[in-house]
N, C-alpha and C positions, 0 to 999 in steps of 0.2 A: 360519414365521420368515420376514422380506424380507429385501433389504440384505444377504443374508446373504454369510460372508464367504467369498469366493469361492479367496482361497487356502486351500488345504490345511492344518489344524492338524494337528499329532499326536495329539494326543488322538482326532480322528478320522480318520486315514490313517497307521496304520503299516505295513502291506503290502498289495499288491495284486500279486499274483503270476498273471500269463494269457500265454498262449501269443500271444495277441492286441498286448500290449503290446509286445515288439518292434518291431509295426508302427509304433509310434508315434514309434520313434528309440531307437538306445541315444544317452546321453548320459553314462553315465560306465563307464568298464572292467567287462567282466561278470567279475572275478578275486575269487578268495575267497584270505583269509589260511592263509598255510601253518602247517604245525604245530609249525614251532619259534620263528617270530620273531613272533608275537602272546601276548605279555606279561599281556595284560588274563586273562586266565584263569584265570591265579595271584591274582586279586583274590577268590578263591573265600572266602565266608564259611561260618563253621561254625552250619548252622541253630539249635544250642542257644541262640544268641547273640540268635536275632531269632525269638522266639516270636512265632508270630502272625502271623507272615509266609509265605505260601505259595509267593512266590517274592523275591527279593532282585536288584536291578540294579546290574551290574556296573562297569558305562560307559554312559552317555547323551552322545551327542554331538547335537548342532545344528550345523549349518553353513551358511549361508544367502551365497549370489554373487548380486551386481545385476553384468548385463553392461551393457555398453555403450549398446545398445539399448532398455532397458529392464525385459528379460524376467530372470526370476529364478529360478536353480537354488537350491533347499532340499535337501541332500544330509542322512539321518539313520544313526546306526548305534546298534544296543540290543544290549547283552551281558547277557540275564539267565538267573542263575543259579535254577535249581528244587530249591526245598525241602523242599516237602511234593506226596504222592499231589494234594491239593486246588489247589494251585497248578500240578503239567503236568496238572491238566483244563482251568484255565482258558486254557495256548497252546497245547492241541491243534488248538482248531477256533477261525476264527479268521472275521470278516467284515470287510470297511473299502471305500473311496468312495474312487474319482478320479474327475475331470472331463475326458474325452478333448477333447471341444469347446476346450479353452486351453490343458490340462495334456498334456503328456508323462510318463512312467512306467516307472521300470528298473528291478529288481533288481539292486544287483550279487551277494551271494550270503543264502541263508538256509539254516543248518543248523544241525544239532543234535550239539554235542562234548562230551567227556569233559572235565574238567579239566584233563587231559595234555594235552589238543589232537587228540586223537585223535576221529575222524569217526562218528557214530554215522549220521546220513543227510545226506546232502548237498542235498536238495530237501524240497519238499513233492513228498507221495505222491498229493494229490488237488487239483487245482484247477479251480472254474467260476468262469464271469464272467456277469452279467445286469445286466438296467436294473435300475435302483429302482423298484420298486413304489410307487404311491402308495397308500397309506395310505386304507381305508374308514372315515373318523371323519367326526368334526362339522367337521375342520381337515386336508382333505387338501391334500398339497403334492407339485404335478410338479416333477420337477427333470429335467438330462442327463446324470445322476450314472449311474457304473459302479460294480455292488457286486461283490466276490471273496470267494468261499468258500477258504478254504486247510485243508487237512488235513495236520496234518503225524506225523512217526509218529516213537518213538524218547522221545519227551520222558518221562520219569523222574526221581522226586527225584533228585536228585545230577548233572544232565545239563546242559547249558549251552546256551541258543538265543542263535543268533546272525543279528544278522542285520542286513544293509546296505541302503539304496532310496536314489532320488534324485528329485524331482522337477521338471519341468521348465516355469516357470508363462510359456510363449512368448507367451500376450498378456493380459498381465494387465489387468483390467476399468478401473483407473484408472492411466493411465504417471507413474513414479514412485512409486507406493505400493507398498514392500514390508515390510510393518509384519510383527511378528513378538515374541512373546514368550517367554523360555524363562523356567522355575523350577526353582532350582537345589535349592529345598528344597518338594518336591511331597507331601512325608509322610514314608515310611519315608526312611532317609538314603542317598546313589548312594555308591559306594565313590570314583567320579571324574566329573566331571562338568565338559564343558567344552559353551562354544557360540562361534561364529564367524562374524564379519560379514566379509563382505569386499567392496568398491565401490572404483570408479573416484576416483582421487585427488582428481580435481575435483570430486568428489560431499561434500559434509559430511551428515552422515546426522543423526540426532535423536536422543536414546541418553538413557534413563530408566534410573538404577539405582538397585532399590530395598532395602535394609538389606543389603549384599554388605559383610562382612568382610575382602573380600580387593578387589587393584587390579586392571584391564584392562589386558593389551597390545597396545602397537599399532607393526605393521610396514610399513613400504613398501617396493614392491621392486616394476620394470617398469609401472610408473604404476597402480597397484594398492593400496589402503590395509587393509590386514587388521586386524579388531579381536578379542582373544582372552580370553575367561574361561573361567576355568580352575578347579575345586578339587577336591582330595578329602575322601572322606569328610564329605559335606556333613551338616549336623544333623539330627536325627529331629523333625518338629514334627509336634504332635498338635493338629488345631482345638479349641476349646473352647468350650461354650456361651455362645451374644451374641455371639459375637466380631464383631470389626468388619473390615471387606472391607477397608478403610485399613487395615490394621493395624502395621506397625512390626516385624514378625516374620519375613514370608516374602521370600525373597530373591530376586529377578526382575530380570529386566534386560529393557526394551522398546524394538524400535530400529524405525526408520520413515526413509522418506526425507524430503528438506526441502521437505514441502510445508505450506500453511497448510489452515485452518476456510476462508481465503477459493477456495483451489486446493477445495476437495469444494466448496464451495457451488457455485461454476462450473459443475464437471464437474456435477453433478448437473442444475443449471437448463439445463445442454446436454442431457439426456436427456431432461428431461421437457418443454423447451420449447412441443412445439406440443402437449402434451395438456391444455392447460388453454381449447382456443377453445371456441367456442360453434357447436352445430351444430344443427340442425332438432329431429332424435331429440332430442337431449340438451333443449333447449328447451321440445318440448310435455310433457317429462316434467315436468319443476322447473313449469312453470305452472300443469298440471293439481293437483300437490303444495300450491301456495299459493295456488291458487281462494279456498280461504275464511279466509285469514290478514288479519289485523285487524290487523297489526304488523306492524315488521321481525324482532322476538323470534321472533312466530311464523312466519315464514316463515326463518327459520334452523332452529325446532326441525322443522319440517315436514320438510325436507329432512334434517336428521339420522337423523331416526326410520326415512328411505326408507335413506338409504343403510348405516345400521346393524345395521339388520333386515331389509330388503328384499335387502339384495345378501350371500348368504351369503360365509363364509372358503372362497376356495378358493386356496393358494399356486401359482404360476407363476413357477419361476426357471426353464424355460429358458433357456441362453444369457444374453444380456443382461438379459434377463427377467428374472435375480435381482436387478438393480438399476434396471433402467426401466420405472415403469408403461406399463401401457396403456390406447389411448384408451377415453376415458368411452363413446364409444356403443357400442364392444366387449363394457367391462362391463355398459353395461346389457343389451344384447343377449342375454350368457350369464346375468347373473341372481347371477354370483359374482366375486370378486377377491380380491385379496391387501391388505394393512395398505398397502401402497403405493397401489395400484389404489385402495381405498375415498377413502383422504384425496386425490387427485387426482378421483377424483370430487364430492367432497364441494367442493373448493376452485372446481372448475370450473363446480359448480351453482350456489352462492353467486355468482360472476363473473356470471354470465347475469341475476341478480337487482342486480348492482349492488353487492354486499357483499364487502368484500376479505379474504381469506383464504390463507393461506400454509403449505406442507409444512414440518413439523418432521420433521429426522431425528434418532435418538437411542435408545439402549440399551435394549429391555423389561425389563432389569432394573437399569436406574440404574446400573450401571456404567461407562460411559465415563468417561474420562479428557481436561478438559481441556486439558490439557500434550503429548496425542500427536494430532495431527491426523491422521485416514486413515477412511477410511468404512469400514474392517472391525469400528470399534467400535462402529457402527450396526448394529442387525439390527429397527429397527423403524421406523413411518413415523407421526406424527396430525398433526391441523392448528391450525391457531392463526388464530381470527375476530379480527382485529383490530377492537375496539371504537372508539365514538363520540370518548372523551374520554381513549382513550389507552389503551397499554396491549393485551393480547388476552386472549381463551378460550379456554384450546385443550380440544381434543378427537379422543379415540381411540375412531372408527368401528369397530375391530376388537371393540369392547369390546359388544356387540348389549344389555346390559340396564342400561348405565350412561346414565344421563339425561343432558341436555345440560348442560353445567358441572361432570361429575361426571367423577373418573378413577381407575381403576385402582391402590390400593394401590404397588404392584410398582413403577410410572414416576415416583413423584411425589416430586420433589428430585434427579430425574437432571438430567444436563446435556444439551443439544441446541443444532442451530441452525437459527434458521428461516431458507428458504429463498428469495429471492428472486426475481420471473422474468428480473432480468437480470443473476443469479449471486450478487446481495450476500448478507450472509447477518446475520444476529442473533444472538449465545450469547445462550441463553437456560439458565434454573434452573427447570424445570416447577414448579408449586406445590405446596407440602402442606397440606392442612385439617388444621383443629386438630382432637385426638380426640374433641372436642362436635361436630362434624361426623357424625363413623362414630360412631353410637350401634345395637348390639347390645342388644335388653331383650326379657327374656322374664317372664311374669307368670302365675301361680295365683291366681285368685280365689275365692272360695266360699266355706260353708259344714261346717262339723265336726258330724253329728251326735253323739246319746249316743252309740249302738253304735258312734262310731268311724269314721265313713263320713264321704267328702269328697265332696260334687257342689258344679262350680264351671266355672271356664271356665278356659282356657289360652291367652295372647294372645302372640302373638310378629311384634317387630316390627325393622325396619331401617330406617337413615337413612344417606346420603352415599354413600363407595364400597362400604359392607355392604350396601346393597340390592340389589347386580346380582347377586349369591349366589343371593336367596332371588326376585329378579323370574325368574329363569332357572329355576329349582323350577318357579314357574307360565307357563310361556309358552305352555303347552297349559292349556286347564280340563279339572281332573281329573273324570274319570267315576265316580259314583256307587259302583262298587266299589271306586275307587283314594283315594276320598275314606275311605269305610268301614276301610280300613285304613289309612290314614296316623295316622286316628282312633284307632282301636285303640293301633297302635302308641306314637304321645306317650302315651296313657293309663298303659301299663306303663312307660312308661320314668321315669316319677317314680313308681308305685307300682305294688307287688307283684301289686292284681289293680284293676278297675274297668273299665267300658268309657268308647270313643270316640264322640261322634258329633256331626253338625252340624256339619262342619269348613266354616269359610266362610271363601273364599281370596278371589286379587283377581286380576285379567288383568296377570300379569307383561309384557306387550307396553307395556300405557298406564303409559309414566313419570308420567303426570299421578297416579296412583293412588298412596295409599302400601303399602308393600311390608307388609302385613299380614295375617295369618290368624287365624283364632276359631274355636275346638271347644269342644265340652261333655266334660266328664268325669263321670261318674255311679257311684256305689255304689265309689268306689276305697275299698281298706282302706288308712288313713292311721295308724293308733296298734297299740301294744302294750301291755294293761292287765299292771301288774306290780303285784297289791298292791290296795295306796289310792288308787295313781295312776296315772295312765296317760300313757305316751309316743308322742309326735306324732313323725313321721318327716319331717324337714325335706329336701322333696326338691332342695333346690339345693346341697348339703351334699357336700364333698368336698375340696378343691384339694391332695390328697395330690400331685399331680405338680409343684405347687408348689413341696411342703416337698422333696422326691425333688428339683429340678433345684438345692435350695439344697444340698445333701449333697454332689451330682456335684461340682460347681463348689467349696464346703471340701475336698472328700479331693482335692485337685491341691496337688503342695506350694508350688509357686510360683504366679500370675498372670503370664501373658506377652503373652497377645491383650491390647489395647483392649476396649473393653465397648461394645458396638451398645444403647444400649435398645432401638432401635425393634424388635431381634427377641425383644423378651420377649413386650411381648403387642401394640406395637404402634400408632400413632395412631389408634386407636380407646377407646371407651367398650362396658361390658358387664356390664349392669342386667339380675339377676336377685330378683325378690320374691316372696314366697309371702305374700298376706294372706287368713285366713282366722277366720271368723268363729264363735267358741266358744260353744258351751252355753249356757244361762242358767246365772250362777254358777259358773262354771269361770276357774281363774286359773292364766295360766303362769310357770314360775321363769323368769325370764330371764335368759338369760347378758348378758356384760358385753358393750357393745359395742366394737369395735375400729377403731380408724384405723393406717393406717400408711403413711406419706408420705414418698416422697426423689425425688432428682434422677432415676429410673429410672421412675417411676409412684405410683399410689396407688391406696389398696383403705381401703374402710369396709364395714362390717358394723355396721350397729343392727338392735337387739331391742326391741318397744314393743308395750305391749299398752293402750289404749284401750276403756276396756268393754267390749266382747265379742270386740273385734278385736284380732286379734294379728297383727302384722308383722313379716317376715321380709325385710329386702334388704341385699346387697352388689352394691356397685358398683366395676370396678374399671377404670383411666383409663392408657392406655398414653402413651410420648413418645418423644421421639427423642433425637438428640445420643450425639458417642461420649467416652467416658470414660478416664481414666489406668486401669490396671492394678491401680494401691496404690490406688484404690474398691472394690478385690473386698470384701473383709469387710462394707462397706456393702450390697453387692449381697445379700450372703450374710444377712444380719439382714434386710433389706428384707424378701426372698423367706420367712425364716424368719418371721416376724412373719406375713405371710398365710396362712404354712402352719399357724399355731398357730389361725387359725380356723377350726376342723372342726368345728363344732357338729352332730351328724347327728341327735340327739333334744334336742327341749322337753319337760321334765318339766311336765304340768299337773296339775292339783288340782281333780278334781271337786267338791261340795259333798259333805259328811257324807251320807253314809245313800246 
């Protein structure tokens, strides 16, 4: 993940207690609450009324204080009641991170107490700090963060963990940016929740409140303004299946500086401005890549394949490297880079060919909010190629097996900004492909013997965004042993016995080759005798998970969250087909066809026999859109209609005798 949120989020940093922390500078008094003056411990709850919770948050406080010099101090306090032994186990050992290069950190206190305030342990029993290791994986990330492991004693059911700490962001990556989100309804209820923002009175912060049922308080003193949000007994919120992210239920507050997307684009353009220059090294590589190209499109595809596949992904987030791309020559020499490195190299390479392309900042899960400008909303970068007739074609260079013109589904529909070299920007919504473009089809075609054996072929094919997964699986040609194992596993997946062989794969690195796999299945037991009839097993039967989802949704007394149709099937089409030639004179007793269409998607199941050929075909098509909770009964009905098509067996009538 790139363009990382360098300002520490509460979810990733709660504690960082080390002997070296003090050397960073004390930013808050190192004092602890006394036994008699802390009323928060009186908020303890009866564990019997919080069944299913291992711990319970009695007090949760986040305070953001913006200094005149642009620095930001974040102060946190958590008072956590331990309800069960399992809950205690989650608190005794913890691991957290911070960035000493631009943050100062200090603990006010960290202790375990009883509800009456008496101290069980006043400090951690053991603390160890180390660098964050770069994982040895396909996507390693190098950073200058520190990781701290803390061991606590005395944490048992009935005790309370009380911790207060502060982080001073003394060198923000972008001046004026202090974005922070506070969620009042994280799931289980909080006995007392408080969020505070304090800024110089001359600064008008950007504030977004979602679904709050209370008003904030504003106070001004000594040239500073404080905004206070406080609520007792926050509601318990349980996520529901297919809940929309923009839901109308979660209570949260988002605050940030008085910056615009233009400010963000100028800031990033300044960091990357000298990264797009053509150098002799870059020119030599690009010229060799396009030597055989016959068109502008061929040249772009050649450069795209090189950056996407030959430059491996490695995240470099050391200091300003979390935001600033490396020089293209450095990326070429090392053979690796992260998303911003790859996008920058791609833009520079096309620039050498006289083709205009630009970086695009966005969120990797399409969650960025258009009305809250901050670079912290962006953790990914792709590129936009300017088209001759206007508009852009977007390219994700980290998706190594997505062909030019294809995008991963997770970024489609998301908000982003195109950053031009002079700092201007264009706000865009990443295009969304129709479900008919993203098709996954699985087919079994063959013949049934009078002895009930199936002999035929298995074909699997994917198009659009779904092809990337299949291409990745065949990035390296399988050897003979791997082919044999894969063929056997596929055969046994659909039939209780039988052998698979003759697997025909494809080159997953060649975008021009369809993502298609074929293998042969022999002597697979496909039927069961039942007196005068034969029962044919339907290898694609079973939509029990869909029926179960309908039951889970219907079990809720009231639907609270809007329904996100894209979270059900997604913008994709799934096709399964069993096409089998029966022995002479055999006839199938066909189930009824089924068609289930709604705003949430469509499903069709057809059963037919023409001559000797029996065809069982299913097609499931997803869709997108956000729908009101009041349509939940329509959703349940549609899911149950699909689930009713659970034809596991087809009755076959052989000829008499």
